[in-house]
N, C-alpha and C positions, 0 to 999 in steps of 0.2 A: 540466395542465388550463387551457384557455383560456376556456371558457364552462360554465356549469352550467344545466341545463334544470330548471325548476320543475315542480311536480306539475300545474300548469295549462297546461304547454307553453310557457311564455314562457321567455326566456333571459336569463341574467346574464353580463356580461363579467367576467372574473377578471384582475386586474392581475398582469402577469408578474413584478413586482418584489416587491410586498407582500402580494399575495393578496386585497386588497380587492375586493368585488363591487359591481357597478352595480345599479341598480334593475332589476327584470325588465321586459323589452320583448318585444314580438311580433317574430318573424322577418320579414325582408323577403320579397317575392313570390317570390324565387329560393331561399328557404330559408336564407339566411344572415343573420347579425347584421350590421346596418348602423351605421356610426359615426354617422350622422345621427339614429338613434333613441336614442342613448345620451345621458345627461345632459351638459350643457356641461362642457368641460375634459377629457373622455376622449380618448385618442389611440389610433391603430391603427398597427401595423406589418403591412402587408398581405401575406398569403401566399396561394397557391392553396388551396382547401379540401382538396385531397389531399395537400398538403405535410406531411410528418411531421417533427416536430422531434426532437432527440436524447432528450427526455424522453418521447417517444411521443405527445404531443399533436399535433393537426393544425390547419391553417388559420392564421388571423391571430393576432397577439399583441396584447394590450390593455394600456394603461397608464392608471392612475387620474390624476385631477387633481393630487393631491399629489406623486406620483412624477414627473409630467411637470414640475412647478415645480422639483423638485430637479435634474432632468436639465437644465433650461434654465439653472440656476445653475452648471452645470458639474460637479455631483456625479456620480461613477461608482456606479451601482447594480448590484449582482450579481442576476441573475435567480433566481427560486425554483428553476428547473431546475439552474442551476450549483451553488447551495447544496446541493441534494439530492444531486448527484453528488459534491460535495466531502465531504459527510457520509458517503456510502456508501463512499468510499475510505478515509476516516480512522476511521470507526466511531463518530462522534459524531452526536447527534440534531439535527435541524433543526426549528424551530418557525416556521410560516408566518403566524402570526397569525390563522388561520381555525379 
């Protein structure tokens, strides 16, 4: 899951590492979430809207400000999709903090 649509039709970005959600924002005129509409510090790994990731999600991946700072310090962060795949193969549970 890369984004979540609220009941009002606004969209929240979901951090690919920790699951943190951005504040809800309106979609751009092309129907996609724009990095420029997100709060300061969010980052995007751009993908075509039709690109399907191994976890089944589509489109761009998003990183929250806290995870961006950790990455900039050189810390390696496993994505939520990687942890879910690892848990599925080992039989353990994964908690994403959401």
